[in-house]
C-alpha positions as CSV (number, residue, x, y, z in Angstrom):
1,X,37.1,7.7,-14.0
2,X,34.7,10.6,-14.7
3,X,32.4,8.3,-16.7
4,X,32.3,5.8,-13.9
5,X,31.3,8.3,-11.5
6,X,28.5,9.6,-13.9
7,X,27.1,6.1,-14.2
8,X,27.2,5.5,-10.5
9,X,25.4,8.7,-9.9
10,X,22.6,8.0,-12.3
11,X,22.1,4.6,-10.7
12,X,21.9,6.2,-7.3
13,X,19.3,8.7,-8.6
14,X,17.1,5.9,-9.9
15,X,17.2,4.1,-6.6
16,X,16.2,7.2,-4.9
17,X,13.4,8.1,-7.4
18,X,11.5,4.7,-7.5
19,X,9.4,4.2,-4.4
20,X,9.7,1.0,-2.6
21,X,7.0,-1.6,-1.9
22,X,7.1,-0.8,1.9
23,X,6.5,2.8,1.2
24,X,3.4,2.1,-1.0
25,X,1.9,-0.2,1.6
26,X,2.6,2.2,4.4
27,X,0.7,4.9,2.4
28,X,-2.2,2.6,1.9
29,X,-2.3,2.0,5.7
30,X,-2.2,5.7,6.3
31,X,-5.2,6.6,4.1
32,X,-7.9,8.3,6.1
33,X,-10.6,5.9,7.7
34,X,-13.5,7.9,6.2
35,X,-12.4,7.1,2.5
36,X,-12.2,3.3,3.4
37,X,-15.6,3.3,5.1
38,X,-17.2,5.2,2.3
39,X,-15.8,2.7,-0.3
40,X,-17.1,-0.3,1.8
41,X,-20.7,1.2,2.5
42,X,-23.5,-0.4,0.3
43,X,-25.4,1.7,-2.0
44,X,-28.9,2.8,-0.7
45,X,-31.9,1.5,-2.6
46,X,-34.3,4.1,-4.1
47,X,-37.7,4.1,-2.4
48,X,-39.2,6.5,-4.8
49,X,-42.6,5.7,-6.2
50,X,-44.1,6.7,-9.7
51,X,-47.8,7.1,-10.3
52,X,-49.0,6.1,-13.8
53,X,-50.1,8.9,-15.9
54,X,-53.3,7.0,-17.0
55,X,-54.9,4.6,-14.7
56,X,-56.6,1.6,-16.5
57,X,-59.6,0.1,-14.8
58,X,-60.1,-3.6,-14.8
59,X,-62.8,-4.6,-17.2
60,X,-64.6,-8.0,-16.9
61,X,-64.8,-9.8,-20.2
62,X,-67.5,-12.4,-21.0
63,X,-66.8,-15.5,-23.1
64,X,-70.4,-16.3,-23.8
65,X,-70.1,-19.5,-22.0
66,X,-71.3,-18.1,-18.6
67,X,-74.7,-19.7,-18.8
68,X,-73.4,-23.2,-20.0
69,X,-71.6,-26.2,-18.5
70,X,-69.0,-28.3,-19.9
71,X,-70.2,-32.0,-20.3
72,X,-67.2,-33.1,-22.5
73,X,-63.6,-31.8,-23.1
74,X,-60.7,-33.5,-25.1
75,X,-57.5,-32.0,-26.5
76,X,-57.4,-32.6,-30.2
77,X,-56.4,-31.2,-33.6
78,X,-58.9,-29.7,-35.9
79,X,-58.9,-29.4,-39.7
80,X,-61.1,-27.8,-42.3
81,X,-61.6,-28.7,-46.0
82,X,-61.2,-25.7,-48.1
83,X,-59.0,-23.4,-50.3
84,X,-55.7,-22.0,-48.9
85,X,-55.0,-18.4,-49.2
86,X,-52.8,-19.0,-52.3
87,X,-55.6,-21.1,-53.9
88,X,-58.2,-18.7,-53.1
89,X,-60.9,-18.6,-56.0
90,X,-59.2,-21.6,-57.9
91,X,-61.6,-24.2,-56.6
92,X,-58.6,-26.4,-55.5
93,X,-59.2,-27.5,-51.8
94,X,-57.3,-29.4,-49.3
95,X,-57.2,-30.1,-45.6
96,X,-56.0,-27.0,-43.7
97,X,-55.0,-27.2,-40.0
98,X,-57.2,-24.8,-38.1
99,X,-55.7,-25.3,-34.7
100,X,-55.1,-27.4,-31.6
101,X,-57.2,-27.1,-28.4
102,X,-59.9,-28.8,-26.3
103,X,-63.0,-29.8,-28.2
104,X,-65.8,-29.3,-25.8
105,X,-69.5,-30.1,-25.6
106,X,-71.4,-27.3,-23.7
107,X,-74.8,-27.6,-22.4
108,X,-77.1,-24.5,-21.6
109,X,-78.3,-24.3,-18.1
110,X,-81.7,-23.0,-18.9
111,X,-83.0,-24.6,-22.3
112,X,-80.4,-27.5,-22.1
113,X,-79.3,-27.1,-25.8
114,X,-75.9,-28.7,-26.7
115,X,-73.2,-27.3,-29.0
116,X,-69.6,-28.0,-29.9
117,X,-67.1,-25.3,-29.1
118,X,-63.4,-25.4,-29.6
119,X,-60.8,-22.6,-28.9
120,X,-57.4,-22.5,-30.2
121,X,-54.6,-22.8,-27.5
122,X,-52.9,-19.6,-26.3
123,X,-54.9,-17.2,-28.5
124,X,-58.3,-18.6,-27.4
125,X,-59.7,-17.9,-30.8
126,X,-62.9,-19.8,-31.6
127,X,-62.3,-22.3,-34.4
128,X,-65.3,-24.3,-34.1
129,X,-68.8,-23.5,-32.9
130,X,-72.0,-25.2,-34.0
131,X,-75.0,-26.7,-32.5
132,X,-75.1,-30.6,-32.3
133,X,-77.6,-31.2,-35.1
134,X,-79.3,-34.7,-34.9
135,X,-78.8,-34.9,-38.7
136,X,-74.9,-34.8,-38.6
137,X,-73.1,-37.9,-39.3
138,X,-69.7,-38.7,-38.2
139,X,-67.6,-40.4,-40.9
140,X,-64.2,-42.2,-40.2
141,X,-61.1,-41.0,-41.9
142,X,-60.1,-43.6,-44.5
143,X,-56.4,-43.1,-43.6
144,X,-56.7,-43.0,-39.7
145,X,-58.6,-44.8,-36.9
146,X,-58.4,-41.8,-34.6
147,X,-60.1,-39.1,-36.9
148,X,-63.7,-38.2,-37.8
149,X,-65.1,-36.1,-40.4
150,X,-68.4,-34.3,-40.4
151,X,-70.3,-31.4,-42.1
152,X,-71.9,-28.6,-40.0
153,X,-73.1,-24.9,-40.3
154,X,-70.3,-23.2,-38.4
155,X,-70.6,-19.9,-36.5
156,X,-66.9,-19.4,-35.6
157,X,-66.5,-16.2,-37.2
158,X,-69.5,-14.7,-35.3
159,X,-70.9,-13.4,-38.5
160,X,-73.1,-15.7,-40.6
161,X,-73.4,-19.6,-40.6
162,X,-71.0,-21.2,-43.0
163,X,-71.3,-24.8,-44.1
164,X,-67.9,-26.3,-43.1
165,X,-66.3,-29.7,-43.6
166,X,-64.4,-30.7,-40.2
167,X,-61.9,-33.3,-39.5
168,X,-60.9,-33.8,-35.9
169,X,-58.0,-35.9,-34.9
170,X,-57.2,-37.4,-31.5
171,X,-54.2,-39.0,-29.6
172,X,-55.4,-42.6,-30.1
173,X,-58.4,-44.6,-31.4
174,X,-60.0,-45.1,-27.9
175,X,-60.3,-41.4,-27.3
176,X,-61.6,-41.0,-30.8
177,X,-64.4,-43.7,-30.3
178,X,-65.3,-42.0,-27.0
179,X,-65.7,-38.7,-28.8
180,X,-68.1,-40.4,-31.4
181,X,-69.9,-42.1,-28.5
182,X,-70.5,-38.8,-26.7
183,X,-71.3,-36.9,-29.9
184,X,-74.1,-39.4,-30.8
185,X,-75.6,-39.5,-27.3
186,X,-75.8,-35.7,-27.4
187,X,-77.5,-36.0,-30.9
188,X,-80.1,-38.3,-29.4
189,X,-80.9,-35.7,-26.5
190,X,-81.1,-32.9,-29.0
191,X,-83.6,-34.9,-31.2
192,X,-85.9,-35.4,-28.3
193,X,-85.8,-31.8,-27.2
194,X,-86.6,-30.7,-30.8
195,X,-89.4,-33.2,-31.0
196,X,-90.7,-31.9,-27.8
197,X,-90.6,-28.3,-29.0
198,X,-92.4,-29.4,-32.3
199,X,-95.1,-30.9,-30.3
200,X,-95.6,-27.9,-28.1
201,X,-95.7,-25.7,-31.0
202,X,-98.3,-27.8,-32.7
203,X,-100.5,-27.9,-29.6
204,X,-100.1,-24.1,-29.2
205,X,-101.0,-23.6,-32.8
206,X,-104.1,-25.9,-32.3
207,X,-105.1,-24.1,-29.4
208,X,-104.7,-20.8,-31.0
209,X,-106.8,-21.9,-34.0
210,X,-109.5,-23.1,-31.6
211,X,-109.6,-19.8,-29.7
212,X,-109.8,-17.9,-33.1
213,X,-112.8,-19.9,-34.1
214,X,-114.6,-19.5,-30.8
215,X,-114.2,-15.8,-31.1
216,X,-115.6,-15.8,-34.6
217,X,-118.6,-17.8,-33.5
218,X,-119.1,-15.4,-30.7
219,X,-119.2,-12.4,-33.0
220,X,-122.0,-14.1,-35.0
221,X,-125.5,-12.8,-34.6
222,X,-128.6,-14.5,-35.6
223,X,-130.9,-12.6,-38.0
224,X,-134.6,-12.5,-37.4
């Protein structure tokens, strides 16, 4: 009898010790309004401003093409024939991809000279830069009808002229033929300009020689 009473008393204590669901809900409902509103209020955004320690001024960069106009532009892939870094000094040469970009023909606004210029996509590094010499001859690639090979004195590095073997590859043969047509037309114009300059130089030299002769004759005096 004593054990039963003890068991029942322990159960009664547990029932009184554990809070009921209704009591928990009632406690939530009785929380202060200020706490609820504070939790629901959105966080304020910071409006603070920070001035940079060093101010960098905007600098205008020049590409060297400001006095030229584009007369031809076509996306293509350019190769050069030479030694790779691993084969440097061995004499072993192969076709090396120099980059992809727009091969352009630029015409100077003042003296009308024409040149080829190609920059690598994204980096804008110059990978082809030379005057359109009338003596250059475009040769077809034996394994492709959309590629041309030629030799020119390149100035891509900006240092000294380097005799370079180029190969340019286009999307299809029609575009490649259009490039050849444009290139040869530019060569014809350059040939006429160079011939005119040579004639002007010859005339100027002849005039200078005549003036020099006249001055010498004027300096002569007759002896009695």
